C-alpha positions as YAML, in Angstrom:
chain: A
units: angstrom
residues:
- id: 1
  name: MET
  ca: [-16.62, 70.77, 29.93]
- id: 2
  name: SER
  ca: [-14.80, 68.75, 27.25]
- id: 3
  name: LEU
  ca: [-15.22, 65.01, 26.85]
- id: 4
  name: SER
  ca: [-11.61, 64.28, 27.86]
- id: 5
  name: SER
  ca: [-11.86, 66.36, 31.05]
- id: 6
  name: ASP
  ca: [-15.15, 64.64, 31.94]
- id: 7
  name: LEU
  ca: [-13.53, 61.22, 31.49]
- id: 8
  name: ARG
  ca: [-10.63, 62.27, 33.70]
- id: 9
  name: GLY
  ca: [-13.10, 63.47, 36.32]
- id: 10
  name: LEU
  ca: [-14.89, 60.13, 36.16]
- id: 11
  name: ASN
  ca: [-11.64, 58.30, 37.07]
- id: 12
  name: ARG
  ca: [-10.22, 60.82, 39.55]
- id: 13
  name: GLY
  ca: [-8.45, 59.01, 42.38]
- id: 14
  name: ILE
  ca: [-9.08, 55.49, 41.05]
- id: 15
  name: GLY
  ca: [-6.57, 55.38, 38.15]
- id: 16
  name: PRO
  ca: [-4.37, 52.54, 39.56]
- id: 17
  name: ALA
  ca: [-7.40, 50.34, 40.28]
- id: 18
  name: VAL
  ca: [-8.78, 50.93, 36.78]
- id: 19
  name: LEU
  ca: [-5.38, 50.12, 35.25]
- id: 20
  name: ARG
  ca: [-5.13, 46.83, 37.18]
- id: 21
  name: ALA
  ca: [-8.64, 45.88, 36.07]
- id: 22
  name: HIS
  ca: [-7.80, 46.42, 32.40]
- id: 23
  name: ILE
  ca: [-4.51, 44.52, 32.74]
- id: 24
  name: ARG
  ca: [-6.50, 41.51, 33.97]
- id: 25
  name: LEU
  ca: [-8.89, 41.86, 31.04]
- id: 26
  name: ALA
  ca: [-6.00, 42.14, 28.56]
- id: 27
  name: LEU
  ca: [-4.41, 38.95, 29.97]
- id: 28
  name: ALA
  ca: [-7.70, 37.08, 29.69]
- id: 29
  name: CYS
  ca: [-8.08, 38.28, 26.09]
- id: 30
  name: THR
  ca: [-4.51, 37.17, 25.36]
- id: 31
  name: ILE
  ca: [-5.31, 33.62, 26.47]
- id: 32
  name: LEU
  ca: [-8.59, 33.61, 24.53]
- id: 33
  name: PHE
  ca: [-7.05, 34.86, 21.30]
- id: 34
  name: GLY
  ca: [-4.08, 32.52, 21.80]
- id: 35
  name: ILE
  ca: [-6.47, 29.55, 21.88]
- id: 36
  name: VAL
  ca: [-8.17, 30.81, 18.71]
- id: 37
  name: VAL
  ca: [-4.82, 31.25, 16.91]
- id: 38
  name: LEU
  ca: [-3.58, 27.81, 17.98]
- id: 39
  name: GLY
  ca: [-6.84, 26.19, 16.89]
- id: 40
  name: GLY
  ca: [-6.80, 27.93, 13.52]
- id: 41
  name: THR
  ca: [-3.14, 26.99, 12.97]
- id: 42
  name: ILE
  ca: [-3.66, 23.30, 13.75]
- id: 43
  name: ALA
  ca: [-6.90, 23.10, 11.74]
- id: 44
  name: GLY
  ca: [-5.20, 24.71, 8.75]
- id: 45
  name: PHE
  ca: [-2.24, 22.32, 8.95]
- id: 46
  name: LEU
  ca: [-4.50, 19.27, 9.10]
- id: 47
  name: ALA
  ca: [-6.63, 20.47, 6.20]
- id: 48
  name: ASP
  ca: [-3.72, 21.52, 3.95]
- id: 49
  name: HIS
  ca: [-1.16, 18.78, 4.57]
- id: 50
  name: LEU
  ca: [-2.75, 15.72, 6.13]
- id: 51
  name: LEU
  ca: [-6.53, 15.56, 5.81]
- id: 52
  name: GLY
  ca: [-6.41, 17.27, 2.43]
- id: 53
  name: GLY
  ca: [-4.11, 14.50, 1.23]
- id: 54
  name: ALA
  ca: [-6.61, 11.72, 1.89]
- id: 55
  name: PRO
  ca: [-10.16, 12.99, 1.56]
- id: 56
  name: GLU
  ca: [-12.83, 11.03, 3.30]
- id: 57
  name: GLN
  ca: [-15.13, 11.25, 0.28]
- id: 58
  name: GLU
  ca: [-12.85, 9.51, -2.20]
- id: 59
  name: LEU
  ca: [-12.85, 5.82, -3.05]
- id: 60
  name: ARG
  ca: [-9.99, 4.08, -4.84]
- id: 61
  name: VAL
  ca: [-10.85, 1.43, -7.43]
- id: 62
  name: GLY
  ca: [-8.20, -1.17, -8.24]
- id: 63
  name: LEU
  ca: [-7.66, -4.55, -9.88]
- id: 64
  name: LYS
  ca: [-8.38, -7.76, -8.01]
- id: 65
  name: LYS
  ca: [-5.25, -9.39, -6.56]
- id: 66
  name: LYS
  ca: [-4.50, -12.31, -4.31]
- id: 67
  name: ASP
  ca: [-1.43, -13.35, -2.31]
- id: 68
  name: VAL
  ca: [0.32, -16.53, -3.38]
- id: 69
  name: ALA
  ca: [3.12, -17.28, -0.92]
- id: 70
  name: ILE
  ca: [5.26, -14.12, -1.06]
- id: 71
  name: ILE
  ca: [3.86, -12.93, -4.38]
- id: 72
  name: ARG
  ca: [0.78, -10.81, -4.94]
- id: 73
  name: MET
  ca: [-0.68, -11.58, -8.33]
- id: 74
  name: ALA
  ca: [-3.85, -11.00, -10.33]
- id: 75
  name: GLU
  ca: [-6.79, -13.25, -9.56]
- id: 76
  name: PRO
  ca: [-7.65, -15.77, -12.31]
- id: 77
  name: GLY
  ca: [-9.84, -14.06, -14.87]
- id: 78
  name: ALA
  ca: [-9.36, -10.62, -13.27]
- id: 79
  name: LYS
  ca: [-9.30, -7.53, -15.44]
- id: 80
  name: THR
  ca: [-5.92, -6.12, -16.41]
- id: 81
  name: SER
  ca: [-6.97, -2.46, -16.47]
- id: 82
  name: VAL
  ca: [-9.86, -0.20, -15.53]
- id: 83
  name: ALA
  ca: [-11.86, 0.04, -18.74]
- id: 84
  name: ALA
  ca: [-13.14, 3.40, -19.99]
- id: 85
  name: ALA
  ca: [-16.66, 1.98, -20.34]
- id: 86
  name: ASP
  ca: [-16.57, 0.81, -16.72]
- id: 87
  name: MET
  ca: [-15.46, 4.27, -15.59]
- id: 88
  name: ASP
  ca: [-18.42, 5.77, -17.43]
- id: 89
  name: THR
  ca: [-20.69, 3.34, -15.57]
- id: 90
  name: MET
  ca: [-19.07, 4.29, -12.26]
- id: 91
  name: ARG
  ca: [-19.53, 7.98, -13.05]
- id: 92
  name: ALA
  ca: [-23.26, 7.36, -13.49]
- id: 93
  name: LEU
  ca: [-23.65, 5.69, -10.08]
- id: 94
  name: PRO
  ca: [-25.76, 7.67, -7.56]
- id: 95
  name: GLY
  ca: [-23.52, 9.81, -5.38]
- id: 96
  name: VAL
  ca: [-20.43, 9.64, -7.64]
- id: 97
  name: THR
  ca: [-19.51, 13.17, -8.73]
- id: 98
  name: ASP
  ca: [-16.35, 12.44, -10.71]
- id: 99
  name: VAL
  ca: [-13.96, 9.67, -11.76]
- id: 100
  name: PHE
  ca: [-10.21, 10.16, -12.21]
- id: 101
  name: PRO
  ca: [-8.20, 7.42, -13.98]
- id: 102
  name: VAL
  ca: [-4.67, 6.75, -12.70]
- id: 103
  name: ILE
  ca: [-1.98, 5.34, -15.01]
- id: 104
  name: TYR
  ca: [1.58, 4.15, -14.39]
- id: 105
  name: GLY
  ca: [4.59, 4.41, -16.66]
- id: 106
  name: THR
  ca: [5.76, 1.12, -18.17]
- id: 107
  name: GLU
  ca: [9.21, 2.33, -19.23]
- id: 108
  name: PRO
  ca: [12.27, 2.80, -17.01]
- id: 109
  name: SER
  ca: [12.61, 6.29, -15.57]
- id: 110
  name: HIS
  ca: [15.48, 8.05, -13.88]
- id: 111
  name: ILE
  ca: [15.90, 11.41, -12.18]
- id: 112
  name: SER
  ca: [19.02, 13.37, -11.33]
- id: 113
  name: ILE
  ca: [19.10, 16.44, -9.13]
- id: 114
  name: ASN
  ca: [21.83, 18.65, -7.73]
- id: 115
  name: PHE
  ca: [20.84, 20.40, -4.53]
- id: 116
  name: MET
  ca: [22.96, 22.25, -1.96]
- id: 117
  name: GLY
  ca: [26.10, 20.77, -3.48]
- id: 118
  name: GLN
  ca: [24.81, 17.21, -3.19]
- id: 119
  name: GLY
  ca: [24.01, 15.06, -6.21]
- id: 120
  name: PHE
  ca: [20.99, 12.77, -6.03]
- id: 121
  name: SER
  ca: [20.19, 10.18, -8.66]
- id: 122
  name: SER
  ca: [17.65, 7.39, -8.63]
- id: 123
  name: GLY
  ca: [15.27, 5.26, -10.62]
- id: 124
  name: MET
  ca: [11.68, 6.24, -10.04]
- id: 125
  name: VAL
  ca: [8.15, 4.91, -10.52]
- id: 126
  name: VAL
  ca: [6.11, 7.36, -12.61]
- id: 127
  name: GLN
  ca: [2.41, 7.80, -11.91]
- id: 128
  name: GLY
  ca: [0.09, 9.72, -14.23]
- id: 129
  name: PHE
  ca: [-2.90, 11.55, -12.75]
- id: 130
  name: GLU
  ca: [-5.65, 13.86, -13.93]
- id: 131
  name: PRO
  ca: [-4.79, 17.42, -12.75]
- id: 132
  name: ASP
  ca: [-8.34, 18.05, -11.52]
- id: 133
  name: TRP
  ca: [-7.89, 15.24, -8.99]
- id: 134
  name: ILE
  ca: [-5.51, 17.23, -6.79]
- id: 135
  name: SER
  ca: [-6.34, 20.77, -7.90]
- id: 136
  name: ASP
  ca: [-7.67, 21.35, -4.38]
- id: 137
  name: GLU
  ca: [-4.09, 20.98, -3.11]
- id: 138
  name: VAL
  ca: [-1.99, 22.33, -5.99]
- id: 139
  name: ASP
  ca: [-2.84, 25.26, -8.26]
- id: 140
  name: ARG
  ca: [-4.35, 23.86, -11.46]
- id: 141
  name: GLU
  ca: [-2.18, 26.14, -13.60]
- id: 142
  name: LEU
  ca: [0.99, 24.57, -12.18]
- id: 143
  name: LEU
  ca: [-0.18, 21.16, -13.41]
- id: 144
  name: THR
  ca: [-0.45, 22.24, -17.05]
- id: 145
  name: TRP
  ca: [2.41, 20.98, -19.21]
- id: 146
  name: GLN
  ca: [3.47, 21.91, -22.72]
- id: 147
  name: PRO
  ca: [6.45, 20.41, -24.60]
- id: 148
  name: GLY
  ca: [9.49, 22.60, -24.08]
- id: 149
  name: THR
  ca: [8.52, 23.60, -20.55]
- id: 150
  name: PRO
  ca: [9.65, 21.89, -17.31]
- id: 151
  name: LEU
  ca: [7.63, 18.78, -16.53]
- id: 152
  name: PRO
  ca: [5.54, 19.42, -13.35]
- id: 153
  name: ILE
  ca: [6.06, 16.74, -10.71]
- id: 154
  name: ILE
  ca: [4.07, 16.11, -7.53]
- id: 155
  name: VAL
  ca: [5.80, 14.10, -4.80]
- id: 156
  name: ASN
  ca: [4.27, 12.30, -1.85]
- id: 157
  name: THR
  ca: [4.60, 14.12, 1.47]
- id: 158
  name: GLN
  ca: [6.27, 11.01, 2.91]
- id: 159
  name: ILE
  ca: [9.29, 11.61, 0.64]
- id: 160
  name: LEU
  ca: [10.12, 14.74, 2.62]
- id: 161
  name: ALA
  ca: [9.45, 12.95, 5.91]
- id: 162
  name: ILE
  ca: [11.84, 10.13, 4.93]
- id: 163
  name: TYR
  ca: [14.51, 12.65, 3.99]
- id: 164
  name: ASN
  ca: [14.14, 14.75, 7.16]
- id: 165
  name: ASN
  ca: [13.78, 11.86, 9.59]
- id: 166
  name: ALA
  ca: [16.38, 9.48, 8.19]
- id: 167
  name: TYR
  ca: [18.50, 10.48, 5.19]
- id: 168
  name: SER
  ca: [19.46, 13.97, 6.39]
- id: 169
  name: LYS
  ca: [20.47, 12.63, 9.81]
- id: 170
  name: SER
  ca: [22.58, 9.81, 8.36]
- id: 171
  name: ARG
  ca: [24.43, 12.21, 6.02]
- id: 172
  name: GLY
  ca: [24.65, 15.20, 8.35]
- id: 173
  name: LEU
  ca: [22.54, 17.32, 6.00]
- id: 174
  name: PRO
  ca: [20.08, 20.06, 6.99]
- id: 175
  name: GLU
  ca: [16.39, 19.25, 7.13]
- id: 176
  name: LEU
  ca: [14.22, 20.82, 4.44]
- id: 177
  name: SER
  ca: [10.88, 22.60, 4.25]
- id: 178
  name: PRO
  ca: [8.40, 21.85, 1.44]
- id: 179
  name: LYS
  ca: [9.47, 25.06, -0.32]
- id: 180
  name: ALA
  ca: [13.01, 23.71, -0.70]
- id: 181
  name: LEU
  ca: [11.81, 20.95, -3.03]
- id: 182
  name: GLU
  ca: [10.34, 23.45, -5.44]
- id: 183
  name: ALA
  ca: [13.65, 25.22, -6.08]
- id: 184
  name: PRO
  ca: [15.93, 22.87, -8.06]
- id: 185
  name: ILE
  ca: [15.51, 21.82, -11.70]
- id: 186
  name: ILE
  ca: [15.51, 18.05, -12.16]
- id: 187
  name: SER
  ca: [16.93, 16.06, -15.07]
- id: 188
  name: PHE
  ca: [14.26, 13.49, -15.98]
- id: 189
  name: THR
  ca: [14.94, 10.54, -18.31]
- id: 190
  name: TYR
  ca: [12.16, 8.25, -19.50]
- id: 191
  name: GLY
  ca: [12.68, 5.15, -21.61]
- id: 192
  name: LYS
  ca: [15.32, 2.49, -22.24]
- id: 193
  name: GLU
  ca: [18.76, 3.22, -23.54]
- id: 194
  name: PRO
  ca: [19.11, 2.05, -27.17]
- id: 195
  name: GLN
  ca: [20.29, -1.56, -27.39]
- id: 196
  name: LYS
  ca: [20.82, -1.59, -31.13]
- id: 197
  name: GLU
  ca: [20.83, 0.75, -34.09]
- id: 198
  name: GLY
  ca: [17.39, 2.08, -34.84]
- id: 199
  name: ASP
  ca: [16.09, 1.88, -31.27]
- id: 200
  name: THR
  ca: [14.31, 5.01, -30.08]
- id: 201
  name: PRO
  ca: [16.42, 6.88, -27.51]
- id: 202
  name: PRO
  ca: [14.84, 7.75, -24.15]
- id: 203
  name: ARG
  ca: [13.03, 11.03, -23.62]
- id: 204
  name: LYS
  ca: [15.13, 13.52, -21.69]
- id: 205
  name: LEU
  ca: [13.29, 16.40, -20.04]
- id: 206
  name: PHE
  ca: [13.78, 19.04, -17.43]
- id: 207
  name: ALA
  ca: [11.30, 18.73, -14.56]
- id: 208
  name: LYS
  ca: [10.32, 20.73, -11.53]
- id: 209
  name: ILE
  ca: [8.55, 19.76, -8.30]
- id: 210
  name: VAL
  ca: [5.49, 22.02, -8.05]
- id: 211
  name: GLY
  ca: [3.72, 20.57, -5.00]
- id: 212
  name: MET
  ca: [3.20, 17.76, -2.53]
- id: 213
  name: SER
  ca: [0.30, 15.44, -1.77]
- id: 214
  name: SER
  ca: [-0.16, 12.28, 0.25]
- id: 215
  name: ARG
  ca: [-2.63, 11.05, -2.37]
- id: 216
  name: VAL
  ca: [-0.04, 10.33, -5.07]
- id: 217
  name: ALA
  ca: [2.28, 7.33, -5.26]
- id: 218
  name: LEU
  ca: [5.71, 7.19, -3.63]
- id: 219
  name: GLY
  ca: [7.49, 8.16, -6.82]
- id: 220
  name: ALA
  ca: [7.19, 10.90, -9.41]
- id: 221
  name: ALA
  ca: [3.57, 11.82, -10.14]
- id: 222
  name: VAL
  ca: [3.05, 13.78, -13.35]
- id: 223
  name: PRO
  ca: [0.00, 14.88, -15.35]
- id: 224
  name: ALA
  ca: [-1.41, 11.91, -17.26]
- id: 225
  name: GLY
  ca: [-1.28, 13.84, -20.54]
- id: 226
  name: ALA
  ca: [2.47, 14.32, -20.17]
- id: 227
  name: LEU
  ca: [3.05, 10.63, -19.40]
- id: 228
  name: LYS
  ca: [0.98, 9.56, -22.43]
- id: 229
  name: LYS
  ca: [2.96, 12.00, -24.64]
- id: 230
  name: MET
  ca: [6.25, 10.49, -23.46]
- id: 231
  name: HIS
  ca: [4.97, 7.03, -24.42]
- id: 232
  name: THR
  ca: [3.88, 8.11, -27.89]
- id: 233
  name: ASP
  ca: [7.25, 9.87, -28.42]
- id: 234
  name: LEU
  ca: [8.89, 6.50, -27.76]
- id: 235
  name: GLY
  ca: [6.59, 4.83, -30.24]
- id: 236
  name: LYS
  ca: [4.73, 3.05, -27.45]
- id: 237
  name: ALA
  ca: [1.02, 2.83, -26.72]
- id: 238
  name: ALA
  ca: [-0.19, 4.94, -23.80]
- id: 239
  name: PRO
  ca: [-0.64, 2.84, -20.65]
- id: 240
  name: ASP
  ca: [-4.13, 1.82, -19.58]
- id: 241
  name: PRO
  ca: [-5.45, 2.94, -16.19]
- id: 242
  name: LEU
  ca: [-4.68, 0.53, -13.35]
- id: 243
  name: GLU
  ca: [-6.68, 2.51, -10.80]
- id: 244
  name: ALA
  ca: [-9.53, 4.98, -10.70]
- id: 245
  name: ILE
  ca: [-10.43, 7.51, -8.02]
- id: 246
  name: LEU
  ca: [-14.13, 7.99, -7.36]
- id: 247
  name: ARG
  ca: [-15.09, 11.32, -5.85]
- id: 248
  name: VAL
  ca: [-18.42, 10.96, -4.07]
- id: 249
  name: SER
  ca: [-20.84, 13.39, -2.44]
- id: 250
  name: ALA
  ca: [-21.12, 13.70, 1.33]
- id: 251
  name: ASP
  ca: [-24.46, 11.89, 1.38]
- id: 252
  name: ALA
  ca: [-23.43, 9.08, -1.00]
- id: 253
  name: ASP
  ca: [-24.27, 5.47, -0.13]
- id: 254
  name: THR
  ca: [-20.73, 4.09, -0.19]
- id: 255
  name: ASP
  ca: [-21.92, 0.54, 0.51]
- id: 256
  name: LEU
  ca: [-24.05, 0.63, -2.64]
- id: 257
  name: ILE
  ca: [-21.17, 2.09, -4.68]
- id: 258
  name: ARG
  ca: [-18.84, -0.59, -3.32]
- id: 259
  name: ALA
  ca: [-21.26, -3.36, -4.27]
- id: 260
  name: GLU
  ca: [-21.72, -2.01, -7.80]
- id: 261
  name: VAL
  ca: [-17.98, -1.59, -8.40]
- id: 262
  name: GLU
  ca: [-17.15, -5.05, -7.04]
- id: 263
  name: ALA
  ca: [-19.86, -6.50, -9.30]
- id: 264
  name: MET
  ca: [-17.91, -5.06, -12.25]
- id: 265
  name: GLY
  ca: [-14.88, -7.10, -11.21]
- id: 266
  name: TYR
  ca: [-12.81, -4.54, -9.29]
- id: 267
  name: THR
  ca: [-11.77, -3.96, -5.70]
- id: 268
  name: ILE
  ca: [-12.60, -0.73, -3.93]
- id: 269
  name: ARG
  ca: [-11.30, 0.77, -0.73]
- id: 270
  name: GLU
  ca: [-11.86, 3.93, 1.20]
- id: 271
  name: ALA
  ca: [-9.30, 6.43, 2.37]
- id: 272
  name: HIS
  ca: [-6.19, 5.03, 3.99]
- id: 273
  name: PRO
  ca: [-6.68, 4.00, 7.64]
- id: 274
  name: LEU
  ca: [-4.26, 6.79, 8.57]
- id: 275
  name: ALA
  ca: [-6.73, 9.29, 7.13]
- id: 276
  name: ARG
  ca: [-9.52, 7.87, 9.27]
- id: 277
  name: LEU
  ca: [-7.24, 8.05, 12.30]
- id: 278
  name: LEU
  ca: [-6.38, 11.65, 11.47]
- id: 279
  name: ARG
  ca: [-10.05, 12.51, 11.19]
- id: 280
  name: GLN
  ca: [-10.71, 10.91, 14.57]
- id: 281
  name: VAL
  ca: [-7.82, 12.95, 15.99]
- id: 282
  name: GLU
  ca: [-9.27, 16.05, 14.33]
- id: 283
  name: VAL
  ca: [-12.68, 15.45, 15.93]
- id: 284
  name: VAL
  ca: [-11.11, 14.93, 19.36]
- id: 285
  name: ALA
  ca: [-8.86, 17.97, 18.92]
- id: 286
  name: ARG
  ca: [-11.73, 20.17, 17.77]
- id: 287
  name: THR
  ca: [-13.92, 19.02, 20.65]
- id: 288
  name: ALA
  ca: [-11.16, 19.57, 23.20]
- id: 289
  name: GLY
  ca: [-10.35, 22.95, 21.68]
- id: 290
  name: LEU
  ca: [-13.98, 24.06, 21.72]
- id: 291
  name: VAL
  ca: [-14.40, 22.90, 25.33]
- id: 292
  name: LEU
  ca: [-11.22, 24.76, 26.35]
- id: 293
  name: LEU
  ca: [-12.33, 27.85, 24.44]
- id: 294
  name: ALA
  ca: [-15.82, 27.67, 25.98]
- id: 295
  name: CYS
  ca: [-14.39, 27.34, 29.50]
- id: 296
  name: MET
  ca: [-12.00, 30.24, 28.98]
- id: 297
  name: LEU
  ca: [-14.79, 32.29, 27.41]
- id: 298
  name: LEU
  ca: [-17.08, 31.68, 30.39]
- id: 299
  name: PHE
  ca: [-14.26, 32.62, 32.75]
- id: 300
  name: THR
  ca: [-13.59, 35.80, 30.78]
- id: 301
  name: LEU
  ca: [-17.27, 36.75, 30.72]
- id: 302
  name: ALA
  ca: [-17.53, 36.19, 34.48]
- id: 303
  name: LEU
  ca: [-14.35, 38.21, 35.01]
- id: 304
  name: LEU
  ca: [-15.70, 40.92, 32.72]
- id: 305
  name: ASP
  ca: [-18.96, 41.13, 34.66]
- id: 306
  name: VAL
  ca: [-17.15, 41.38, 38.00]
- id: 307
  name: ILE
  ca: [-14.70, 43.98, 36.73]
- id: 308
  name: VAL
  ca: [-17.46, 46.12, 35.19]
- id: 309
  name: LYS
  ca: [-19.39, 45.94, 38.46]
- id: 310
  name: ASN
  ca: [-16.34, 46.90, 40.53]
- id: 311
  name: LEU
  ca: [-15.40, 49.72, 38.17]
- id: 312
  name: GLN
  ca: [-18.89, 51.17, 38.45]
- id: 313
  name: LEU
  ca: [-18.74, 50.93, 42.25]
- id: 314
  name: LEU
  ca: [-15.38, 52.70, 42.22]
- id: 315
  name: LYS
  ca: [-16.84, 55.47, 40.08]
- id: 316
  name: THR
  ca: [-19.95, 55.95, 42.23]
- id: 317
  name: GLU
  ca: [-18.48, 58.80, 44.26]
- id: 318
  name: ASN
  ca: [-17.15, 60.60, 41.17]
- id: 319
  name: CYS
  ca: [-20.52, 60.12, 39.43]
- id: 320
  name: ALA
  ca: [-22.32, 61.64, 42.42]
- id: 321
  name: ARG
  ca: [-19.92, 64.58, 42.45]
- id: 322
  name: MET
  ca: [-20.42, 65.23, 38.76]
- id: 323
  name: LEU
  ca: [-24.22, 65.00, 39.11]
- id: 324
  name: SER
  ca: [-24.14, 67.46, 41.99]
- id: 325
  name: ARG
  ca: [-22.22, 69.87, 39.78]
- id: 326
  name: GLY
  ca: [-24.93, 69.77, 37.15]
- id: 327
  name: ALA
  ca: [-23.89, 66.90, 34.90]
- id: 328
  name: ARG
  ca: [-26.87, 65.45, 33.08]
- id: 329
  name: PRO
  ca: [-27.53, 61.72, 33.75]
- id: 330
  name: GLY
  ca: [-27.78, 61.09, 30.00]
- id: 331
  name: ARG
  ca: [-24.33, 62.53, 29.38]
- id: 332
  name: LEU
  ca: [-22.97, 60.67, 32.39]
- id: 333
  name: ARG
  ca: [-24.30, 57.38, 31.03]
- id: 334
  name: LEU
  ca: [-22.56, 58.14, 27.70]
- id: 335
  name: LEU
  ca: [-19.33, 58.90, 29.56]
- id: 336
  name: LEU
  ca: [-19.53, 55.61, 31.47]
- id: 337
  name: ALA
  ca: [-20.10, 53.66, 28.24]
- id: 338
  name: LEU
  ca: [-17.18, 55.38, 26.50]
- id: 339
  name: ASP
  ca: [-14.99, 54.95, 29.57]
- id: 340
  name: LEU
  ca: [-15.50, 51.20, 29.31]
- id: 341
  name: ALA
  ca: [-15.57, 50.80, 25.51]
- id: 342
  name: LEU
  ca: [-12.41, 52.73, 24.66]
- id: 343
  name: PRO
  ca: [-10.00, 51.02, 27.11]
- id: 344
  name: PHE
  ca: [-11.63, 47.63, 26.48]
- id: 345
  name: THR
  ca: [-11.05, 48.06, 22.74]
- id: 346
  name: ALA
  ca: [-7.37, 48.58, 23.56]
- id: 347
  name: ASP
  ca: [-7.52, 45.45, 25.76]
- id: 348
  name: LEU
  ca: [-8.91, 43.45, 22.82]
- id: 349
  name: ILE
  ca: [-6.30, 44.72, 20.36]
- id: 350
  name: LEU
  ca: [-3.46, 44.12, 22.81]
- id: 351
  name: GLY
  ca: [-4.82, 40.68, 23.69]
- id: 352
  name: ALA
  ca: [-5.10, 39.71, 20.00]
- id: 353
  name: LEU
  ca: [-1.53, 40.84, 19.27]
- id: 354
  name: LEU
  ca: [-0.04, 39.20, 22.35]
- id: 355
  name: GLY
  ca: [-2.10, 36.05, 21.77]
- id: 356
  name: TYR
  ca: [-0.72, 35.73, 18.24]
- id: 357
  name: VAL
  ca: [2.88, 36.56, 19.17]
- id: 358
  name: VAL
  ca: [2.99, 34.18, 22.15]
- id: 359
  name: THR
  ca: [1.26, 31.36, 20.25]
- id: 360
  name: ALA
  ca: [3.49, 31.85, 17.20]
- id: 361
  name: ARG
  ca: [6.57, 31.72, 19.40]
- id: 362
  name: LEU
  ca: [5.43, 28.54, 21.16]
- id: 363
  name: THR
  ca: [4.56, 27.03, 17.76]
- id: 364
  name: ASP
  ca: [8.05, 27.75, 16.40]
- id: 365
  name: LEU
  ca: [9.79, 26.45, 19.51]
- id: 366
  name: TRP
  ca: [7.72, 23.34, 20.22]
- id: 367
  name: LEU
  ca: [4.94, 22.41, 17.81]
- id: 368
  name: SER
  ca: [6.71, 22.94, 14.48]
- id: 369
  name: PRO
  ca: [9.82, 20.85, 15.37]
- id: 370
  name: LEU
  ca: [7.54, 18.07, 16.63]
- id: 371
  name: LEU
  ca: [5.53, 18.01, 13.39]
- id: 372
  name: VAL
  ca: [8.72, 18.08, 11.30]
- id: 373
  name: GLU
  ca: [9.86, 14.96, 13.17]
- id: 374
  name: LEU
  ca: [6.51, 13.23, 12.62]
- id: 375
  name: THR
  ca: [5.56, 14.35, 9.11]
- id: 376
  name: GLY
  ca: [8.52, 16.20, 7.62]
- id: 377
  name: ILE
  ca: [6.36, 19.32, 7.25]
- id: 378
  name: PRO
  ca: [6.69, 22.44, 9.44]
- id: 379
  name: ILE
  ca: [3.66, 24.34, 10.65]
- id: 380
  name: THR
  ca: [3.15, 28.06, 10.11]
- id: 381
  name: PRO
  ca: [1.12, 30.12, 12.61]
- id: 382
  name: VAL
  ca: [-2.13, 31.43, 11.16]
- id: 383
  name: PHE
  ca: [-4.22, 34.31, 12.49]
- id: 384
  name: PRO
  ca: [-7.91, 33.48, 11.81]
- id: 385
  name: VAL
  ca: [-9.15, 37.01, 11.18]
- id: 386
  name: LYS
  ca: [-12.86, 36.18, 10.91]
- id: 387
  name: ALA
  ca: [-12.93, 34.13, 14.13]
- id: 388
  name: ALA
  ca: [-10.93, 36.81, 15.97]
- id: 389
  name: LEU
  ca: [-13.27, 39.58, 14.83]
- id: 390
  name: LEU
  ca: [-16.32, 37.57, 15.90]
- id: 391
  name: LEU
  ca: [-14.72, 36.91, 19.28]
- id: 392
  name: ALA
  ca: [-13.84, 40.59, 19.75]
- id: 393
  name: LEU
  ca: [-17.35, 41.68, 18.77]
- id: 394
  name: GLY
  ca: [-18.90, 39.16, 21.17]
- id: 395
  name: LEU
  ca: [-16.72, 40.32, 24.05]
- id: 396
  name: MET
  ca: [-17.50, 43.97, 23.36]
- id: 397
  name: LEU
  ca: [-21.24, 43.23, 23.32]
- id: 398
  name: ALA
  ca: [-20.85, 41.27, 26.57]
- id: 399
  name: ALA
  ca: [-19.04, 44.21, 28.17]
- id: 400
  name: MET
  ca: [-21.80, 46.60, 27.11]
- id: 401
  name: GLY
  ca: [-24.39, 44.07, 28.31]
- id: 402
  name: ALA
  ca: [-22.75, 43.99, 31.73]
- id: 403
  name: LEU
  ca: [-22.67, 47.79, 31.87]
- id: 404
  name: ILE
  ca: [-26.20, 48.68, 30.72]
- id: 405
  name: PRO
  ca: [-28.08, 47.39, 33.82]
- id: 406
  name: ARG
  ca: [-25.80, 49.54, 35.98]
- id: 407
  name: LEU
  ca: [-26.37, 52.78, 34.07]
- id: 408
  name: ARG
  ca: [-29.17, 53.88, 36.36]
- id: 409
  name: PHE
  ca: [-29.13, 56.94, 38.53]
- id: 410
  name: HIS
  ca: [-31.89, 57.61, 41.00]
- id: 411
  name: LEU
  ca: [-31.66, 61.31, 40.39]
- id: 412
  name: THR
  ca: [-33.84, 63.57, 38.31]
- id: 413
  name: GLU
  ca: [-32.36, 65.71, 35.65]
...
């Protein structure tokens, strides 16, 4: 007899019960894969937009200041910039893997932008950064500037949050996604307007927003080389670094680094408290997600074991009939394994698809609007292929593990 007719004979008279069993398995797989999709989506959002913007293993070096009444001013005898020699010393400290100087423009700057029929114009603080500093967030090639090409600008993620949560509502304008900021060309002016004949006119450039990061200042952040070039074009000296970012290894002794840097006459601070809070939230979320996934996985495995047992009991009579008609036990065992593996593969595929579709829909309806309100950034559902494949493989092995002990027939061939 053919394989298909043997499989039909194995399920003769019990089709509805088998169908109900696989529907229950498909629903359990849907919930499991939905949890995996939701976890991967949230983890990706945190890593790309929040945690990635304030790495735990970065220290910010600054100049010593003190508050005098309502004014914050330099401490007596404090350094006025982060010296290159001091940065070399910091780079040689144990655990420090790199040092990135940060400069600020000293000339007036102004941007104008026309977007969706609305004109925006404002003065702006200009920060200069080393492209390698944020190349983990923005493609390094986008941060390369040559005269005659649009000046690449990075804006702080809070700019979009301020627009979406306040400005757009007050003006009746639509909220924007991060991609919207990358579309328009910006008119960028740097330098003072001439006051008398012979004064150097300001530099006028076209600029383009190429990415977002919560690490940069609340202004226009541009590659340091471009900012220095604008200063030299105006006949001015390039600004000295006012800050430096220390990138340190995971096992670095931050207390030792802090002591050494402070001994040089600088202040040093770790990631913003918000970053630490986000990391605490991430740990709690990951733990809760893993516990939920583990509980659902245990439930699914228990359900799988019960369903496999019941299916084998339902097929006992048909197995006996086929054995009495001359079916070999070895072939019957193969039929039972295929009869479980093939429909269960369909259960896994259907569960993965439904889990993604349902989770994506819930994300669009509930989670993404909430995150836009809180951060100004929408969330995009992500299907973690590797985790899903590992989960599917584990469930298939568990199903086969539940079946193997029951593939015994007390009949001789």
